[in-house]
Residue frames relative to the residue before (quaternion, step in Angstrom):
aa qw qx qy qz dx dy dz
M 1.0000 0.0000 0.0000 0.0000 0.00 0.00 0.00
N 0.3427 -0.7408 0.5348 0.2186 3.69 -0.89 0.86
R 0.0468 -0.8003 0.5972 0.0266 3.48 -0.94 0.87
L 0.4522 -0.6653 0.5037 0.3151 3.65 -1.01 0.57
H 0.5324 -0.5869 0.5004 0.3488 3.45 -1.23 0.69
P 0.5624 -0.6345 0.3792 0.3706 3.67 -0.87 0.80
R 0.6190 0.5422 -0.3506 0.4472 3.62 1.00 -0.69
F 0.6794 0.4737 -0.3078 0.4683 3.58 0.82 -0.89
A 0.6290 0.5209 -0.3613 0.4501 3.68 0.99 -0.75
V 0.6843 0.4740 -0.3222 0.4509 3.57 0.84 -0.75
S 0.6328 0.5289 -0.3189 0.4671 3.54 1.04 -0.75
A 0.6586 0.5142 -0.2846 0.4699 3.57 1.03 -0.84
L 0.6540 0.5352 -0.2961 0.4452 3.48 1.02 -0.82
G 0.6001 0.5474 -0.3000 0.5002 3.48 1.19 -1.06
L 0.6958 0.4553 -0.3212 0.4533 3.64 0.69 -0.93
L 0.6640 0.4905 -0.3416 0.4492 3.60 0.77 -0.71
I 0.6425 0.4860 -0.3375 0.4869 3.62 0.97 -0.51
L 0.6118 0.5388 -0.3322 0.4744 3.55 1.00 -0.65
I 0.6569 0.5212 -0.2753 0.4701 3.53 0.98 -0.93
A 0.6850 0.5115 -0.2706 0.4426 3.48 0.94 -1.05
E 0.6872 0.4912 -0.2794 0.4565 3.48 1.09 -0.89
S 0.6454 0.5066 -0.3233 0.4715 3.63 1.06 -0.61
C 0.6580 0.5087 -0.3171 0.4557 3.59 1.07 -0.62
S 0.7264 0.4250 -0.2730 0.4660 3.57 1.07 -0.68
M 0.5557 0.5838 -0.4176 0.4196 3.66 1.28 -0.17
P 0.4600 -0.6393 0.5294 0.3152 3.61 -1.02 0.73
S 0.4401 -0.6798 0.5083 0.2927 3.48 -1.16 0.70
T 0.0568 -0.7913 0.6081 0.0300 3.58 -0.95 0.88
S 0.4971 -0.6227 0.5040 0.3334 3.57 -1.18 0.54
L 0.4401 -0.6942 0.5200 0.2323 3.49 -1.08 0.83
G 0.3825 -0.7115 0.4980 0.3154 3.57 1.12 -0.47
G 0.6471 -0.5056 0.3867 0.4196 3.53 -1.30 -0.20
E 0.0960 -0.7694 0.6303 0.0391 3.47 -1.14 0.93
F 0.0506 -0.7917 0.6087 0.0107 3.59 -0.78 1.04
H 0.2789 -0.7489 0.5932 0.0979 3.47 -1.02 1.10
F 0.0493 -0.7844 0.6178 -0.0228 3.48 -1.03 1.09
V 0.1047 -0.7926 0.6004 0.0186 3.64 -0.94 0.89
I 0.2723 -0.7596 0.5648 0.1726 3.55 -0.97 0.89
Q 0.1498 -0.7794 0.6059 0.0548 3.48 -1.15 0.78
D 0.3666 -0.6821 0.5793 0.2545 3.53 -1.01 0.82
L 0.1318 -0.7829 0.6015 0.0895 3.59 -1.08 0.82
E 0.7246 -0.4067 0.2926 0.4733 3.63 -1.23 -0.09
G 0.8224 0.2675 -0.1754 0.4705 3.65 -1.20 0.41
E 0.6846 -0.5316 0.3034 0.3957 3.55 0.92 0.90
A 0.5160 0.6422 -0.4134 0.3879 3.65 1.27 0.12
A 0.0932 -0.7716 0.6257 0.0665 3.55 -1.34 0.27
A 0.0402 -0.7851 0.6173 0.0297 3.55 -1.18 0.49
W 0.4496 -0.6790 0.5367 0.2209 3.48 -1.26 0.83
S 0.1088 -0.7770 0.6161 0.0699 3.59 -1.02 0.64
P 0.4747 -0.1084 -0.8734 -0.0046 1.62 -2.18 1.14
R 0.6051 -0.5707 0.4233 0.3592 3.52 -1.28 0.39
E 0.8036 0.0762 -0.0582 0.5874 3.59 1.13 -0.52
V 0.0889 -0.7712 0.6303 0.0071 3.55 -0.97 0.85
V 0.1277 -0.7693 0.6211 0.0776 3.62 -0.95 0.91
I 0.0850 -0.7664 0.6367 -0.0001 3.57 -0.82 1.14
H 0.2089 -0.7719 0.5920 0.1008 3.58 -0.86 1.14
K 0.4425 -0.6990 0.4991 0.2577 3.59 -0.77 1.13
S 0.6621 0.5481 -0.3099 0.4063 3.57 0.96 -0.76
T 0.8194 0.1909 -0.1173 0.5276 3.62 1.04 -0.46
D 0.7020 0.4733 -0.2869 0.4483 3.74 0.90 -0.68
L 0.6729 0.4882 -0.3371 0.4418 3.64 0.99 -0.35
D 0.4876 0.6455 -0.4668 0.3575 3.74 1.11 -0.25
G 0.8426 0.1782 -0.1381 0.4890 3.63 -0.70 1.01
G 0.6587 -0.5101 0.2854 0.4739 3.62 1.41 0.07
L 0.2787 -0.7550 0.5713 0.1610 3.44 -1.39 0.30
I 0.0829 -0.8183 0.5687 -0.0116 3.59 -0.62 1.20
F 0.1636 -0.7447 0.6388 0.1025 3.52 -1.05 0.84
I 0.1454 -0.7583 0.6287 0.0926 3.60 -0.89 0.98
L 0.1187 -0.7920 0.5987 0.0121 3.53 -0.56 1.27
E 0.0882 -0.7980 0.5961 -0.0065 3.52 -0.83 1.17
N 0.0627 -0.7867 0.6139 0.0149 3.50 -0.89 0.99
P 0.0873 -0.8085 0.5808 0.0365 3.72 -0.17 1.29
T 0.5302 0.6646 -0.3909 0.3528 3.75 1.23 -0.10
P 0.5955 -0.6170 0.4075 0.3140 3.52 -1.19 0.36
R 0.7323 0.3595 -0.2240 0.5333 3.63 1.30 -0.02
T 0.6296 -0.5588 0.4274 0.3296 3.48 -1.35 0.47
H 0.0243 -0.8132 0.5812 0.0197 3.55 -1.00 0.83
V 0.2919 -0.7471 0.5593 0.2091 3.60 -1.17 0.18
F 0.2359 -0.7014 0.6536 0.1587 3.54 -1.18 0.80
E 0.0523 0.7768 -0.6231 0.0748 3.57 -0.61 1.22
A 0.0071 -0.7738 0.6318 -0.0446 3.54 -0.95 1.03
P 0.2085 -0.7781 0.5815 0.1141 3.67 -0.01 1.15
G 0.7139 0.3882 -0.3030 0.4979 3.62 -0.84 1.02
L 0.7382 0.3197 -0.2076 0.5566 3.57 1.24 -0.52
F 0.2783 -0.7841 0.5491 0.0787 3.48 -1.18 0.73
E 0.3660 -0.6940 0.5782 0.2238 3.63 -1.12 0.80
K 0.2306 -0.7334 0.6228 0.1455 3.55 -1.02 0.87
I 0.1297 -0.7912 0.5975 0.0132 3.51 -0.72 1.23
V 0.0862 -0.7780 0.6223 -0.0029 3.55 -0.81 1.22
E 0.0563 0.7943 -0.5981 0.0910 3.62 -0.58 1.17
G 0.8458 -0.1145 0.0538 0.5182 3.59 -0.41 1.28
P 0.7979 -0.3293 0.2324 0.4482 3.44 -1.16 -0.76
E 0.4374 0.6928 -0.4472 0.3586 3.56 1.37 -0.14
P 0.5685 -0.5630 0.4622 0.3825 3.62 -1.24 0.45
P 0.5651 -0.5936 0.4223 0.3872 3.59 -0.99 0.56
T 0.2033 -0.7362 0.6281 0.1488 3.59 -1.28 0.53
V 0.2292 -0.7594 0.5857 0.1663 3.55 -1.24 0.36
K 0.0214 -0.7748 0.6318 0.0024 3.52 -1.24 0.60
P 0.6210 -0.5195 0.3891 0.4393 3.60 -1.14 0.52
L 0.5319 -0.6635 0.4583 0.2585 3.48 -1.10 0.98
R 0.2866 0.6961 -0.5945 0.2827 3.60 -0.32 1.37
V 0.0949 0.8259 -0.5439 0.1138 3.59 -0.11 1.19
Y 0.3418 -0.6994 0.6016 0.1793 3.57 -1.01 1.00
V 0.0791 -0.7686 0.6348 0.0060 3.56 -1.03 1.01
A 0.3338 -0.7768 0.5112 0.1545 3.57 -0.54 1.20
P 0.6605 -0.4855 0.3630 0.4430 3.65 -1.15 0.35
G 0.8449 0.1495 -0.1510 0.4909 3.58 -0.92 0.97
E 0.5661 0.6296 -0.3743 0.3781 3.58 1.25 0.00
T 0.1285 -0.7304 0.6596 0.1226 3.53 -1.26 0.45
V 0.0868 -0.8114 0.5779 -0.0004 3.54 -0.72 1.18
R 0.2805 -0.7156 0.6225 0.1471 3.57 -1.12 0.91
V 0.0508 -0.7924 0.6078 -0.0132 3.64 -0.83 1.03
Q 0.2684 -0.7236 0.6125 0.1712 3.47 -0.98 0.90
V 0.2572 -0.7733 0.5695 0.1070 3.46 -0.85 1.17
S 0.4346 -0.6715 0.5099 0.3165 3.69 -0.85 0.76
I 0.2404 -0.7531 0.6007 0.1192 3.52 -0.81 1.11
E 0.5346 0.6018 -0.4047 0.4339 3.56 1.22 -0.37
E 0.6427 0.5023 -0.3138 0.4859 3.63 0.95 -0.74
L 0.6591 0.5132 -0.3259 0.4427 3.52 0.87 -0.88
K 0.6819 0.5049 -0.2915 0.4416 3.53 0.96 -0.82
R 0.6347 0.5277 -0.2988 0.4790 3.59 1.27 -0.54
E 0.6227 0.5860 -0.3576 0.3754 3.56 0.98 -0.80
P 0.4019 -0.6832 0.5427 0.2779 3.59 -0.90 0.72
G 0.5655 -0.5773 0.4437 0.3874 3.59 -1.12 0.52
T 0.4094 -0.7276 0.5020 0.2259 3.59 -1.13 0.60
D 0.7470 0.2430 -0.1879 0.5896 3.58 1.28 -0.07
T 0.7253 -0.4467 0.3070 0.4245 3.54 -1.36 0.16
S 0.6731 0.4769 -0.3247 0.4626 3.70 1.02 -0.37
G 0.5498 -0.6201 0.4115 0.3793 3.62 1.21 -0.16
T 0.4777 0.6692 -0.4397 0.3615 3.56 1.33 0.15
Q 0.2528 -0.7228 0.6256 0.1489 3.60 -1.09 0.85
T 0.1239 -0.7768 0.6126 0.0773 3.55 -1.00 0.81
C 0.0210 0.7912 -0.6095 0.0449 3.59 -0.63 1.06
P 0.3326 -0.7240 0.5591 0.2292 3.61 -0.88 0.95
F 0.0220 -0.7643 0.6337 0.1179 3.50 -1.27 0.12
F 0.0347 0.8045 -0.5766 0.1385 3.47 -1.07 0.92
C 0.4456 -0.6196 0.5493 0.3403 3.58 -1.33 -0.10
P 0.2829 -0.7900 0.5110 0.1866 3.63 -0.25 1.14
L 0.6273 0.5475 -0.3643 0.4173 3.65 1.08 -0.44
H 0.8165 0.1830 -0.0608 0.5442 3.59 1.00 -0.62
G 0.8390 -0.1357 0.0131 0.5267 3.61 0.76 1.08
A 0.0819 0.7985 -0.5892 0.0924 3.50 -0.01 1.25
D 0.4391 0.7002 -0.4702 0.3095 3.61 1.22 0.06
E 0.7183 -0.5352 0.2687 0.3540 3.51 -1.20 0.68
A 0.6373 0.5424 -0.3220 0.4428 3.60 1.08 -0.66
L 0.7152 0.4347 -0.2550 0.4842 3.63 1.08 -0.37
R 0.4980 0.6736 -0.3758 0.3963 3.48 1.32 -0.11
S 0.1409 -0.7387 0.6495 0.1126 3.61 -1.08 0.74
T 0.3580 -0.7813 0.4922 0.1386 3.51 -1.30 0.40
I 0.1433 -0.7441 0.6396 0.1295 3.54 -1.04 0.77
R 0.1562 -0.7846 0.5964 0.0665 3.50 -0.89 1.01
V 0.1121 -0.7921 0.5961 0.0680 3.63 -0.60 1.04
M 0.1709 -0.8100 0.5607 0.0191 3.56 -0.46 1.44
P 0.5667 -0.5880 0.4422 0.3708 3.54 -1.13 0.74
C-alpha cells in the first residue's frame, strides 16, 4: 500500500487550505500604494523621495490610498503633508481623521491610510482641479528647497 510521507501530507493539506481560502475570498481592490523613503543630507538636513508624486483621483483612490514611509537612517524623521489627512480606524468606532504628520523611527517602515474622503471634498487649487500638497520632514528641513510635492489630479 502506498502511503504519503507525513511532511508531504501536511504540506499538501496546507496548500489545499490556502487555495480554498483564496478562491472563497471576494476580490477587493488594493487601491493606490505610494512608497516614500527619507534620506539624510549634508548639514543635518533630510528629504523625502520621490521628489514628486502624482495621484489620480479617477484610478488611484479606488479601494483606498496607502502611503508606505520608510526610514533607513539612524535618526527619527517625520512625514508631514499639509492638506492631506490620515484616516485612523480603531476597532468598531467610526474612523477619525487628523492632519497627516507621522513619526518614523530609525529603521522603521510605517503604513499610513490616507483619507480619500477628505481628498474628494477638497476643491482644486488651480484651474485644472489639481491639488498640490508639499511633503517634508519638519524636524530636519522644512525650507522650500527640501520639500517634495504630491499632485492630486482629477
